[in-house]
C-alpha positions, 0 to 999 in steps of 0.5 A, a space after each residue: 864790027 871789025 874782027 881781027 886776030 893775034 897769034 903769039 908763037 911761044 918757045 916754052 923750052 927757051 922761055 921766049 915769045 915771038 913779037 914783031 914791031 909794026 912798021 905801017 898803018 894802025 899800031 905802027 911803032 908798037 910790038 905785038 903778036 902777028 895778026 890782022 883782019 879776018 877775010 870774008 868766009 874765013 875763020 878766026 883761026 885760019 886768018 891767024 895762021 895766014 897772017 902769021 905766015 904773011 907777016 913773018 914767014 912762020 908756018 903754024 898749023 891750025 890744029 897747033 893754034 890754041 884759042 885763048 879768048 877775045 879782046 874788045 877795043 873801042 876808042 873815044 870818038 873813033 867808032 871806025 877803030 872799034 874791033 874784036 880781036 881773037 887771041 891765039 897761041 902756038 908752041 909748034 911752028 915751022 920756019 924762021 921768022 923774017 921781016 916783011 913789009 908790015 912787021 919786023 919779028 924778034 924773039 924776047 924772053 917772057 921775063 923781059 917783054 917790052 911792054 913799054 913799046 906795046 899797046 898799054 893794055 897788053 900788060 894787063 891781059 898778055 901775062 894771063 895768056 902766057 900763064 895759059 889762062 883764057 881771057 875775055 876783056 874790054 878796053 876803052 881808050 882815049 882817041 889816040 889809044 894812049 890812055 885806058 879810060 875803062 877796062 874789064 877783064 873777066 875772071 879766068 875761064 879755065 
């Protein structure tokens, strides 16, 4: 099964989160954290910080990224879209975000996250992560990801 990452940079003092508009391929037109595939021999944390740099120019050190859980996504009739996503947050980083070929980063207030322009599952698990709660969740979507057919979010681990 495909293994991927998501890394969210949080500016707690300013009450902001760094999201990015996906410009190409799977998820195009939606805001999300930075992330992507895990290369062979790479750990999820190493992939998360690599993808953050590639997509935004932001440097997050591995020791500053905190594992917050996993999300399992599946889609009706699309087994090749199935994936497990390892979720991380970081409150320390270096650099200023800039647009890449794949992502257009933007800071948002944590009180006005644009859930209406994100994957529909984000509204169920991202607030928990922003509260510092670890998650383990499964979402099964229709064939284009516009409807959640089944979902399960485990009780908080911490």
